[in-house]
C-alpha positions as CSV (number, residue, x, y, z in Angstrom):
1,M,6.5,-148.1,68.5
2,K,3.8,-145.5,69.0
3,E,1.0,-145.9,66.6
4,N,-1.1,-143.1,65.0
5,K,-4.8,-143.6,65.2
6,D,-6.9,-144.1,62.1
7,V,-4.4,-144.0,59.3
8,T,-6.1,-145.1,56.1
9,I,-3.9,-146.3,53.3
10,L,-4.7,-147.0,49.7
11,A,-2.3,-149.8,48.6
12,I,-1.4,-150.9,45.1
13,E,0.4,-154.2,44.1
14,S,1.4,-155.1,40.5
15,S,4.7,-156.9,40.8
16,C,3.8,-160.0,38.7
17,D,0.4,-161.1,37.3
18,E,-2.1,-159.8,39.8
19,T,-3.4,-156.2,39.6
20,A,-4.5,-155.4,43.1
21,A,-5.6,-152.5,45.3
22,A,-6.8,-152.4,48.9
23,V,-7.8,-149.9,51.6
24,V,-6.3,-150.7,55.0
25,R,-6.8,-148.9,58.3
26,N,-4.0,-148.8,60.9
27,G,-2.1,-151.6,59.2
28,R,-4.3,-154.4,60.4
29,E,-7.9,-153.7,59.4
30,V,-8.7,-154.4,55.8
31,L,-11.6,-152.3,54.5
32,S,-11.4,-153.7,50.9
33,N,-9.0,-156.0,49.0
34,V,-9.6,-156.3,45.2
35,I,-7.5,-158.6,43.1
36,S,-7.7,-159.0,39.3
37,S,-5.8,-162.2,38.4
38,Q,-4.2,-162.9,35.0
39,I,-3.8,-166.7,35.6
40,D,-6.1,-167.7,32.8
41,L,-4.3,-165.4,30.4
42,H,-0.8,-166.8,31.1
43,K,-2.0,-170.4,31.2
44,L,-1.9,-170.4,27.4
45,Y,1.9,-169.9,27.6
46,G,2.7,-172.1,30.5
47,G,4.0,-169.2,32.7
48,V,3.9,-165.4,33.1
49,V,4.8,-163.4,30.0
50,P,6.1,-160.1,31.2
51,E,4.9,-157.9,28.3
52,I,1.4,-159.4,28.4
53,A,1.3,-158.9,32.2
54,S,2.3,-155.2,31.9
55,R,-0.4,-154.5,29.2
56,K,-3.0,-156.1,31.4
57,H,-2.0,-154.1,34.4
58,I,-2.4,-150.9,32.4
59,E,-5.9,-152.0,31.4
60,K,-7.0,-152.9,34.9
61,I,-5.2,-150.6,37.3
62,N,-7.7,-147.7,37.4
63,Q,-10.7,-150.0,37.5
64,V,-9.2,-152.0,40.4
65,I,-8.4,-148.7,42.4
66,E,-12.0,-147.4,41.8
67,E,-13.5,-150.8,42.8
68,T,-11.5,-151.0,46.1
69,L,-12.4,-147.5,47.1
70,K,-16.1,-148.2,46.4
71,E,-16.0,-151.5,48.3
72,A,-14.4,-149.7,51.3
73,G,-17.0,-146.9,51.2
74,K,-14.2,-144.4,50.8
75,T,-13.1,-141.6,48.4
76,L,-9.6,-140.3,47.8
77,D,-10.4,-137.5,50.3
78,D,-10.4,-140.2,53.1
79,I,-7.0,-141.5,52.2
80,D,-4.0,-140.5,54.3
81,A,-1.2,-142.1,52.2
82,I,-0.6,-144.3,49.1
83,G,1.5,-147.5,49.5
84,V,2.9,-149.2,46.5
85,T,5.1,-152.2,45.7
86,Y,8.2,-150.9,43.9
87,G,10.3,-154.1,44.0
88,P,11.2,-156.9,43.5
89,G,9.2,-158.1,40.6
90,L,8.8,-157.7,36.8
91,V,10.0,-154.3,35.9
92,G,7.2,-153.5,33.4
93,A,4.5,-154.7,35.8
94,L,6.0,-152.8,38.8
95,L,6.1,-149.6,36.7
96,V,2.4,-149.6,36.1
97,G,1.6,-149.7,39.9
98,V,4.3,-147.2,40.7
99,A,3.1,-144.7,38.0
100,A,-0.5,-145.0,39.2
101,A,0.5,-144.5,42.9
102,K,2.6,-141.5,42.0
103,A,-0.2,-139.9,39.9
104,V,-2.7,-140.2,42.8
105,A,-0.2,-139.0,45.4
106,W,0.7,-136.0,43.2
107,A,-2.9,-135.1,42.3
108,R,-4.2,-135.4,45.8
109,K,-1.1,-134.0,47.6
110,I,-0.8,-137.0,49.9
111,P,2.3,-139.0,51.0
112,L,3.7,-141.8,48.9
113,V,5.2,-144.9,50.6
114,G,7.3,-147.4,48.7
115,V,6.9,-151.0,49.9
116,H,9.2,-154.0,49.4
117,H,7.1,-156.9,48.1
118,I,8.6,-159.5,50.5
119,E,8.0,-157.1,53.5
120,G,4.4,-157.1,52.3
121,H,4.2,-160.9,52.4
122,I,5.6,-160.9,56.0
123,S,3.1,-158.1,57.0
124,A,0.1,-160.2,55.8
125,N,0.4,-162.0,59.2
126,Y,-0.4,-158.8,61.0
127,I,-3.8,-158.6,59.4
128,E,-5.1,-161.9,60.8
129,H,-3.1,-162.0,64.0
130,P,-3.7,-158.8,66.0
131,D,-1.5,-160.3,68.8
132,L,1.5,-160.8,66.6
133,E,4.3,-158.3,67.2
134,P,8.1,-158.5,66.5
135,P,10.4,-160.1,67.2
136,F,9.5,-163.3,65.4
137,L,10.9,-165.7,62.8
138,C,9.2,-165.9,59.3
139,L,9.7,-168.2,56.4
140,V,8.8,-166.4,53.2
141,A,8.3,-168.8,50.3
142,S,7.0,-167.0,47.2
143,G,7.7,-167.8,43.6
144,G,11.4,-167.4,43.1
145,H,12.0,-166.1,46.6
146,T,12.6,-168.3,49.7
147,H,13.8,-166.3,52.7
148,L,14.2,-167.3,56.3
149,V,13.9,-163.9,58.1
150,K,14.2,-162.7,61.7
151,V,11.8,-159.8,62.0
152,E,13.5,-157.8,64.6
153,D,11.0,-154.9,64.5
154,Y,8.6,-153.3,62.1
155,G,10.6,-152.7,59.0
156,K,13.8,-154.2,60.5
157,Y,14.8,-157.6,59.1
158,E,17.8,-159.9,59.4
159,I,18.0,-162.5,56.6
160,L,19.2,-165.8,58.1
161,G,18.8,-167.9,54.9
162,R,17.7,-167.6,51.3
163,T,17.4,-169.7,48.2
164,R,20.6,-170.1,46.2
165,D,19.0,-171.0,42.9
166,D,15.6,-171.2,41.2
167,A,12.1,-172.1,42.3
168,A,11.5,-175.8,41.5
169,G,7.7,-175.9,41.7
170,D,6.6,-174.6,38.3
171,K,9.3,-176.5,36.4
172,V,8.5,-179.8,38.1
173,A,4.8,-179.3,37.5
174,R,5.5,-178.7,33.8
175,A,7.6,-181.9,33.7
176,I,4.9,-184.0,35.3
177,G,2.4,-182.5,32.9
178,L,0.4,-180.5,35.3
179,G,0.8,-177.1,33.6
180,Y,0.7,-173.6,35.1
181,P,0.4,-172.4,37.9
182,G,2.5,-175.3,39.2
183,G,2.3,-174.9,43.0
184,P,-1.5,-175.2,43.6
185,K,-1.6,-178.1,41.1
186,I,1.2,-180.0,42.8
187,D,-0.5,-179.5,46.2
188,R,-3.8,-180.8,44.8
189,I,-2.5,-183.9,43.0
190,A,-0.1,-184.8,45.9
191,K,-3.0,-185.5,48.2
192,E,-3.8,-188.6,46.0
193,G,-0.1,-189.8,46.0
194,N,2.3,-191.7,48.2
195,P,5.0,-189.2,49.5
196,D,7.4,-192.2,50.1
197,A,7.1,-193.6,46.6
198,V,10.3,-191.9,45.4
199,K,13.2,-190.8,47.6
200,F,14.5,-187.4,46.4
201,P,17.6,-185.6,47.7
202,K,17.4,-182.8,50.3
203,A,20.2,-180.4,49.6
204,K,22.3,-178.7,52.3
205,V,24.4,-175.6,51.5
206,D,27.9,-175.8,52.8
207,G,28.8,-173.0,55.1
208,A,25.2,-171.6,55.1
209,E,23.1,-173.9,57.3
210,Y,19.9,-171.9,56.8
211,D,20.1,-171.4,53.1
212,F,18.0,-173.4,50.6
213,S,18.8,-175.1,47.3
214,F,16.3,-176.7,45.0
215,S,18.1,-177.1,41.7
216,G,19.4,-180.5,42.6
217,L,15.9,-181.7,43.6
218,K,14.5,-180.3,40.4
219,S,17.2,-182.2,38.4
220,A,16.5,-185.4,40.3
221,V,12.8,-185.2,39.4
222,L,13.6,-184.6,35.7
223,N,16.2,-187.4,35.7
224,Y,13.6,-189.8,37.2
225,I,11.0,-188.9,34.6
226,N,13.6,-189.2,31.8
227,G,14.8,-192.6,33.2
228,C,11.2,-193.9,33.2
229,K,10.7,-192.8,29.6
230,M,14.0,-194.4,28.4
231,K,13.1,-197.7,30.1
232,G,9.6,-197.6,28.7
233,E,8.1,-197.5,32.2
234,S,5.2,-195.4,33.4
235,F,5.2,-193.3,36.6
236,D,2.3,-192.1,38.7
237,P,2.1,-188.3,38.6
238,A,0.4,-188.2,42.0
239,D,3.2,-190.2,43.6
240,L,5.9,-188.1,42.0
241,A,4.2,-184.8,43.1
242,A,3.7,-186.1,46.7
243,S,7.4,-187.3,46.9
244,F,8.7,-184.0,45.5
245,Q,6.5,-182.0,47.8
246,K,7.7,-184.0,50.8
247,A,11.3,-183.3,50.0
248,V,10.7,-179.5,49.7
249,V,8.6,-179.4,52.9
250,E,11.1,-181.3,54.9
251,V,13.9,-178.9,53.9
252,L,11.7,-175.8,54.6
253,V,10.6,-177.1,58.0
254,G,14.0,-178.5,58.9
255,N,15.9,-175.3,58.3
256,S,13.2,-173.1,59.9
257,M,13.0,-175.2,63.1
258,K,16.8,-175.4,63.4
259,A,17.0,-171.6,63.3
260,A,14.2,-171.1,65.7
261,E,15.8,-173.5,68.2
262,E,19.3,-172.1,67.9
263,L,18.1,-168.5,68.2
264,G,15.6,-169.3,71.0
265,I,12.7,-167.7,69.2
266,S,9.2,-168.7,70.3
267,K,7.1,-167.1,67.6
268,F,7.1,-168.5,64.0
269,A,5.2,-167.3,60.9
270,I,5.0,-168.3,57.3
271,A,4.2,-166.1,54.3
272,G,4.1,-166.0,50.5
273,G,2.3,-168.0,47.9
274,V,3.9,-171.3,48.9
275,A,2.7,-170.7,52.5
276,S,-0.8,-171.6,51.2
277,N,0.4,-175.2,50.5
278,S,-1.6,-177.6,52.7
279,A,1.3,-180.0,53.3
280,L,3.7,-177.2,54.4
281,R,1.0,-175.7,56.7
282,A,0.3,-179.1,58.3
283,A,4.0,-179.8,58.8
284,M,4.7,-176.4,60.3
285,I,1.8,-176.7,62.7
286,E,3.1,-180.1,63.9
287,A,6.7,-178.9,64.2
288,C,5.7,-175.7,66.2
289,E,3.3,-177.6,68.5
290,K,6.1,-180.1,69.2
291,R,8.4,-177.3,70.3
292,K,5.7,-175.3,72.1
293,M,6.1,-172.4,69.6
294,K,3.3,-170.0,68.6
295,F,2.6,-170.5,64.9
296,Y,1.1,-167.8,62.6
297,R,0.0,-168.0,59.0
298,P,-2.3,-165.9,56.8
299,S,-5.3,-167.2,55.0
300,P,-4.5,-168.6,51.5
301,I,-5.9,-165.4,49.9
302,L,-3.4,-163.3,51.8
303,C,-0.5,-165.7,51.0
304,T,-0.7,-165.0,47.2
305,D,0.0,-161.5,45.9
306,N,-2.5,-159.0,47.1
307,A,-2.6,-155.3,48.1
308,A,-3.9,-155.7,51.7
309,M,-0.5,-157.0,52.7
310,I,1.2,-154.0,51.0
311,G,-1.2,-151.7,53.0
312,A,-0.1,-153.4,56.2
313,A,3.6,-152.9,55.4
314,A,3.0,-149.4,54.2
315,Y,1.4,-148.4,57.5
316,Y,4.4,-149.3,59.6
317,E,6.7,-147.5,57.1
318,Y,4.3,-144.4,57.2
319,I,4.3,-144.1,61.0
320,S,8.0,-144.5,61.1
321,G,8.3,-141.4,58.9
322,A,9.3,-143.1,55.6
323,R,8.2,-141.2,52.5
324,A,9.0,-141.7,48.8
325,G,9.5,-138.9,46.4
326,L,7.8,-138.6,43.0
327,D,11.1,-139.9,41.6
328,L,10.3,-143.4,43.0
329,N,11.2,-146.0,40.5
330,A,10.6,-149.7,40.0
331,V,13.6,-151.8,41.3
332,P,13.1,-155.4,39.9
333,N,15.9,-156.9,42.0
334,L,15.3,-155.0,45.2
335,K,16.9,-156.9,48.2
336,L,15.0,-157.3,51.5
337,G,16.1,-154.5,53.9
338,E,17.2,-152.2,51.1
339,R,15.6,-148.7,50.9
């Protein structure tokens, strides 16, 4: 793909509980990346409250845009296009970012590019790995989304596997008594536990060898905790977290490596919030080294929701000629590859 030189994109991300804006040049050079997190606000409720998230985005969006432009040393006159997440995510939260992006695009008469949130996560790898180009395989594990994706080209994806049910992490963390956000807390406490203390099931999905299912694992953890309580026995939260984490990691790595071997792919990447998990990163490094595969992963700050990754994805959409109209709307259940 022929690349235009010096395309500067202002990117906006507001799909969940982070209000974020970034300025990205040529899809890979981050000039600024500002994130206003709402974690402390939602901790009070044990999870993200959509209405509260939307109101906070409204409060923060202009401030975050101004801050990222200042940090980049740019004004809106220097911006070639606006990239914005329009799905999937919480509809109210998405609408705040989409409305802000449309307002700037209309006022400054510059192109608007709609970005799929999962494509953004995949594109985070381009920022830190200038040598990475499609085709490659990518495991995207983020909140309620787990996708095993073959990245055939920029903006062209084949979904090989996906999660069939819910994300187990936050629910298990709550049951153990760790609170919100569950993923980072499980990762932290699991380092002190024995991953072989409890044997948990690793689900396979009949007829879909690359798909993931975590509902059975979540139920097994809850049943174990309830069983201990009924018998008047105690359990070690660190052992439970480590055992649960091991079961999840083994499935993620197992399905990923199976797909890579069967498709003969030599480049493998991970992305999404769960990709910052230390046990998953270590297991993936070991699995890829064993198979002589090149392994790519973003820094933890680029794994969680941010606007730099949206700017990276928006660049490749922009140079391919993709443009959104001012009728762009939030699509909370947008599927990967849909336009």
